[in-house]
Structure formats: structure tokens, C-alpha cells
C-alpha positions in Angstrom: 62.7 24.1 47.1 63.1 20.7 48.8 62.7 17.4 46.9 59.6 16.5 49.0 58.0 19.9 48.1 58.6 19.3 44.4 57.0 15.9 44.6 54.0 17.4 46.4 53.5 20.0 43.6 53.8 17.3 41.0 51.1 15.2 42.7 48.8 18.3 43.0 49.3 19.0 39.3 48.3 15.5 38.4 45.2 15.7 40.6 44.2 19.0 39.0 44.6 17.7 35.5 42.6 14.6 36.4 39.8 16.7 37.8 39.7 18.8 34.6 39.6 15.7 32.4 36.7 14.2 34.5 34.7 17.5 34.4 35.2 17.8 30.6 34.3 14.2 29.9 31.3 14.3 32.2 30.1 17.5 30.5 30.0 15.7 27.1 28.8 12.4 28.4 26.2 13.8 30.8 23.3 14.1 28.3 23.7 10.5 27.2 24.1 9.2 30.7 21.1 11.3 31.9 19.0 10.1 29.0 19.9 6.5 29.6 18.8 6.8 33.2 15.5 8.2 32.0 16.0 11.6 33.5 17.5 13.8 30.9 14.2 13.9 28.9 12.1 14.7 31.9 10.9 11.1 32.3 11.2 9.5 35.8 12.9 6.1 36.1 9.7 4.2 36.9 7.9 5.6 33.8 10.9 4.9 31.7 10.9 1.3 32.8 7.3 1.0 31.8 8.0 2.6 28.4 10.8 0.0 27.8 8.4 -2.8 28.8 5.9 -1.4 26.3 8.5 -1.4 23.6 9.4 -5.1 24.3 5.7 -5.9 24.1 5.4 -4.2 20.7 8.3 -6.2 19.3 6.9 -9.5 20.7 3.3 -8.8 19.5 4.4 -8.0 15.9 6.4 -11.2 15.8 3.5 -13.2 17.2 1.2 -11.7 14.7 3.5 -12.5 11.8 3.6 -16.2 12.9 -0.2 -16.6 12.5 -1.3 -17.9 9.1 -3.9 -15.3 8.5 -4.5 -12.0 6.6 -7.0 -9.2 6.2 -7.3 -9.0 10.0 -5.9 -7.1 13.0 -3.4 -7.9 15.8 -3.0 -6.1 19.1 0.4 -4.5 19.1 0.7 -1.3 21.1 -0.3 -1.6 24.8 -2.3 1.2 26.5 -2.8 2.9 23.2 -2.8 5.9 22.6 -0.7 6.4 25.7 1.9 3.7 24.8 4.7 6.2 25.1 5.1 9.7 26.5 6.7 12.8 25.1 9.4 13.1 23.9 9.8 9.4 23.0 9.3 8.4 19.4 9.2 5.1 17.5 11.7 5.2 14.6 10.9 2.6 12.0 13.0 2.0 8.9 13.5 -0.8 6.4 16.6 -2.9 6.3 16.5 -5.4 3.5 13.6 -7.7 4.2 13.3 -6.6 7.8 12.1 -3.5 9.5 14.2 -2.0 12.3 12.2 -0.4 15.1 14.0 1.9 17.6 12.6 3.6 20.7 14.2 7.1 20.6 14.5 10.0 22.9 15.6 12.8 20.6 18.7 11.4 18.9 19.4 8.9 21.7 18.4 5.3 21.2 16.7 3.8 24.2 16.0 0.3 22.8 15.7 -1.4 19.5 14.6 -4.6 17.7 13.9 -5.9 14.2 10.9 -7.7 12.8 10.6 -9.8 9.6 7.6 -7.9 8.2 7.0 -5.0 5.9 5.4 -2.3 8.2 3.8 0.6 6.4 1.2 3.3 7.1 -2.2 2.9 5.4 -5.2 5.2 5.4 -8.6 4.2 6.7 -11.6 6.3 5.5 -14.3 7.4 7.9 -17.0 6.7 5.2 -17.8 3.0 5.5 -14.5 2.5 7.3 -12.8 1.5 4.0 -9.1 0.6 4.0 -6.9 1.6 1.1 -5.9 -1.4 -1.0 -2.3 -0.1 -1.4 -0.1 0.9 1.6 1.6 4.2 1.5 5.2 3.3 0.7 7.6 4.4 3.4 11.2 3.2 3.9 11.4 5.3 7.1 8.8 6.7 9.4 8.8 8.3 12.8 5.8 7.9 15.2 5.5 10.8 17.6 3.5 10.3 20.8 1.6 12.8 23.0 1.6 15.5 20.4 0.2 18.9 21.1 -2.6 18.7 18.6 -3.8 15.2 19.4 -3.4 12.4 22.0 -3.1 10.0 19.0 0.5 9.4 17.8 1.4 11.1 14.5 3.4 9.9 11.5 4.7 13.0 9.7 2.9 13.5 6.4 0.9 10.3 6.9 -1.6 11.5 9.5 -2.5 10.3 13.0 -2.4 6.6 13.9 -5.9 5.6 15.0 -5.3 2.2 16.6 -2.9 0.2 18.7 -3.7 -2.7 16.4 -1.9 -3.4 13.1 -3.9 -4.5 10.1 -2.3 -7.6 8.5 -2.9 -7.0 4.8 -1.1 -10.2 3.6 1.7 -12.6 4.6 4.3 -9.9 4.0 2.8 -6.5 4.7 1.2 -5.3 7.9 0.1 -1.7 8.4 -0.5 1.0 10.9 -4.0 2.4 10.2 -3.9 6.2 9.9 -6.2 9.1 9.0 -5.3 12.6 7.8 -8.2 14.0 10.0 -7.4 13.7 13.7 -11.0 14.4 14.5 -12.0 11.0 13.1 -9.4 9.1 15.2 -11.6 8.2 18.1 -14.5 6.9 16.1 -12.2 5.0 13.8 -10.4 3.4 16.8 -13.8 2.1 18.1 -14.7 0.7 14.7 -11.3 -1.0 14.3 -11.8 -2.8 17.6 -14.6 -4.7 15.8 -12.3 -5.8 13.0 -11.7 -9.6 12.9 -8.7 -10.6 15.0 -5.9 -12.6 13.3 -6.2 -16.2 14.4 -5.3 -19.6 12.9 -8.9 -20.8 12.5 -9.9 -17.7 10.6 -8.1 -19.1 7.5 -10.5 -22.1 7.8 -13.5 -19.8 7.6 -12.1 -17.8 4.6 -11.2 -21.1 2.8 -14.8 -22.4 3.4 -16.3 -19.2 2.1 -14.1 -19.1 -1.0 -15.0 -22.8 -1.7 -18.7 -21.9 -1.5 -18.3 -19.0 -3.8 -16.6 -21.3 -6.3 -19.6 -23.7 -6.0 -22.1 -20.9 -6.7 -20.1 -20.0 -9.8 -19.9 -23.5 -11.2 -23.1 -25.3 -10.4 -25.2 -26.1 -13.5 -28.7 -24.8 -14.2 -31.2 -27.2 -12.7 -28.6 -29.0 -10.6 -28.5 -29.8 -6.9 -25.3 -30.4 -5.0 -24.6 -31.4 -1.5 -21.4 -30.1 0.3 -20.1 -30.6 3.8 -19.6 -27.3 5.7 -18.3 -26.2 9.0 -17.4 -22.8 10.3 -15.3 -21.8 13.3 -17.0 -20.2 16.3 -18.2 -16.6 15.8 -18.1 -16.9 12.0 -21.2 -17.0 9.8 -22.1 -16.7 6.1 -25.1 -14.5 5.4 -26.8 -14.0 2.0 -29.7 -12.2 0.4 -30.8 -12.0 -3.2 -27.8 -9.9 -4.5 -24.9 -10.7 -2.2 -23.2 -13.2 0.1 -20.8 -12.4 2.9 -18.5 -14.0 5.4 -18.8 -12.3 8.8 -17.0 -12.4 12.1 -19.2 -11.5 15.0 -21.4 -9.7 12.5 -18.6 -7.7 10.9 -18.0 -8.4 7.2 -14.7 -10.2 6.4 -15.4 -10.8 2.7 -18.4 -9.8 0.7 -19.4 -10.8 -2.8 -22.0 -8.8 -4.7 -23.4 -11.3 -7.3 -23.0 -10.6 -11.0 -21.2 -7.3 -10.5 -17.6 -6.2 -10.2 -18.2 -4.7 -6.8 -16.4 -6.3 -3.9 -15.2 -4.2 -1.0 -12.6 -6.6 0.4 -11.5 -9.3 -2.1 -11.5 -7.9 -5.7 -10.3 -11.1 -7.3 -13.6 -12.8 -6.3 -15.7 -9.8 -7.3 -17.3 -11.1 -10.5 -19.3 -14.3 -10.5 -20.3 -14.3 -14.2 -22.0 -17.7 -14.1 -23.7 -17.4 -10.7 -27.4 -16.6 -10.5 -28.9 -14.4 -7.8 -30.0 -16.0 -4.6 -33.6 -17.3 -4.3 -33.7 -17.0 -0.6 -32.3 -15.0 2.3 -30.5 -16.7 5.2 -27.5 -17.3 7.4 -25.2 -20.3 7.7 -23.7 -20.7 11.2 -22.5 -24.1 12.3 -19.4 -25.2 14.2 -20.3 -28.8 13.6 -20.0 -30.5 10.2 -23.4 -30.1 8.4 -24.6 -30.7 4.8 -25.3 -27.7 2.6 -27.7 -28.2 -0.2 -27.1 -25.9 -3.2 -29.8 -25.9 -5.8 -29.9 -23.8 -9.0 -33.4 -23.4 -10.3 -33.9 -24.4 -13.9 -36.4 -21.7 -14.7 -35.3 -18.6 -12.8 -31.6 -19.5 -12.6 -31.5 -18.4 -8.9 -29.8 -20.4 -6.2 -31.2 -21.8 -3.0 -29.0 -22.7 0.0 -30.3 -24.9 2.8 -28.6 -26.6 5.7 -29.6 -30.2 6.6 
């Protein structure tokens, strides 16, 4: 065998080995590459781009909501709900210290990820009177599955279906995905949640005004008359009848006090007004300009009259 023939065989051997290595590597890497390109999971590239845009919107919306000084309200988070993501994509949410890490997953492959400085939890909402549980269901990790076989609404395993693309901001630390164990209630609950008060800076002004009025009702002396300045943001009102007084946003109760009882559906710490009398009259306070509120407690009946001047 000539020297040139030996060199030719050696080169051919190198080429064969290289091809084998490429084939083997490609075989192992193919699922990840395919998934990354948005094809290995059956999702076309255009749809995958939209899904990643939706994920970016979710992270931004949660952070924007957290920056608002408000609570007991809702923020829009998931766009195009319940079709925010398509099967087999999932949202994997888990705690990491004081943060929550949110990953968009396709099977075991991570498509995108981000972290938010808020404690995200699932919380049940009941169909009867649309009551929200006062305590979130503790979860250090949860996976939200989309486009499930049993319901178009995303599902959190063992927690039920998520009924809204909005999150309910319970307090400054905790925000929750509203869920129900009964998927048949999801559509009606979603429509009701759309009427929940939206988180906004001026909402805190309305709540503070209401709380101050409640305190005045509880402290005014028998036979006394007091005058207080009052102003409410647009779309907020305070309505009252003989037995109760409520702060409302577009007619939806934000806080409600039932006088002289321990019943309060939203703010238990303000539930009992032991010194307050019942209301003498029925009415509504709705003013976005500074007005004077006259508070009078009758010396004989002990009931309270409210009047705007």
C-alpha cells in the first residue's frame, strides 16, 4: 500500500468517526433543540413567540401590581385568559426565599423564567356569595396546566381550576390565584371577579376615608353632632341603611360593616362597633370634591344620622 493510500484511508476514518459523533450528539440534543425552536412540542414558531410574549407580560403585570400601594383588590395578570398558553406548556411556580420563581415549561424543558418579589398562592373562591377564603392554601410549589382535557380553564393539581386571569392582592405580601374545586363554576366566577375592585393608588384613599368614618361612628357621643370633611375617588361610594354601612366600587362592596354585630365579610378587625348606634336614615355618600359630612347621634334613640352639606 502506497503512502498516499494510507493517508487517504486515515482521512476517511477521521470523517467516519466525526459523522458518528455528530449523529450521536444530535440524537441526544435534538429534543432540546427542537423544543427550543418551538417544534418538538407540536407548537409552531409563531405561536411559541406569542406564548413567550404572554409569559413576559405575566411577569411585568405581577411586578406592576406589587408596586401599587393597595390590597383586597385584583390586578390583570394573564393575557387572553384562559387561553394564555397552549398544551403542553405549563407554569411552574415555586418559592425561593422571599421570592417566587416562575418558569414557563414544556415538559421538563424550561422555555423562559423570571422571579417576582411576592408570595403567590392559590386561594378558593366560593360560588355562594362569591366569598374568598381568608387564608391562602399554602403551596411552596405549584404547576398550572393549560388547555386540559376536562376544562378550558388552567388547573393547579389538588387545588382546582384557576377561574380568572386576575390575581387577588390579599395584602402587601400575598397575592393569590383564585381557584374553585368545581370546574362547572369557573365561568360564572370569572364574570363575577371581573367586577372586583381593581388595584389602584387612589383606592387606598377610599379605604382610609371609610375606616375613618367607621371610627367616627364608634366614638361620637350620645347627643353630639360632628362635622367632618370627606372626599371619595371617582367610582367609589359609601352606602348605609339602618343596620350596615359599606364602601363600594362601582356598586361592588369593598368593605362592609354590620353595626353592633361581629359579622363583617371582608374586614373582620372592624367587625364590631360596640359603641355605635344603628343608622337613623338610609343614604349614599358619593362625592369627588371635598364636602362636609354631618354626623349626629340622637340623644333619645341613640341612632346616627349622616348628611352631606
